[in-house]
Steps between C-alpha positions, in 0.01 A plus 500: 500500500841412360798629683691777339719379208333153500739375772378270778544655849810359675298342779298290259817385321656411828187309609515308163871420542441368856205287370713353229773426751269335737350294218856391387601398846169295535571329183860423592381361835254283313773359277730435790233324689414284192870404473511378858659150504299214654568433863792247560385141541587289803640140529145375453476636135410248232799292381492661161500857638777716600531517881694791664517298821678201322729741315592650848601151612739491226640853580561384863727209401676683217582801730559322819864629481717690268616276203747683280648311207771256571391420861354185655178689558468591131558133399238389757241740365582387136474125590172554682373719203585207255326245724187711525472544130572130456228416747266728301549285194769691317838394362722738709867519481793731579677652208850635589684753297801735520403870449696813510397790726637835558631577855615868513740542213575123455319224340497165682377151420212363717343172529115490468259226584156562359206277546312422178167306498281385221180281506562138465250467219588615144349826373221448253564691160388863506544561867630839612778486766451694813845537675496568877823618654631621839828489673544295809815647659517776757740767607741387773354750752138392470274200436353640178129463597409781243775455269422242386359240728160650425560450126607146530206426739261651243656301219460183700141567589410581143670168396307307775163663401548437136612145564595295205185610313557880407229679300470370137772638276729608773834346581653606841866492543687595812 
């Protein structure tokens, strides 16, 4: 028996719509579960693996206190960052520049001190550069653990895990 006019009863349409929605939700849940990142590794992770625990050690010293640009604390973080990168086998240095920045309606000149690091060994022909970047200063009212000590610590841990032997064809620059 076909319903009058060939139209499906509203209850059946509703049941099919609910079934589609449930199937779509199950599919979405499966996709999200498949995208789950691996659990963070501890300090006992292999030397060539990223360790969240080792990165947190770096977050702790970078964010020990506020370190806005131009302060002794900022200089100390920069010096320790250069020392760490050097210890990891990189040619690290501070590059100073004057830049202009807007403050309200005015433009003022500011001194910057960026840390730049490159591997000590020359890049073979045909390598692709991978540039890692993060800022190491903080606001004057906070230690900058999330903005951006976590970024600097991640960068240091990636550099440490890659060592002086990154994957073939890849040149890492910091």
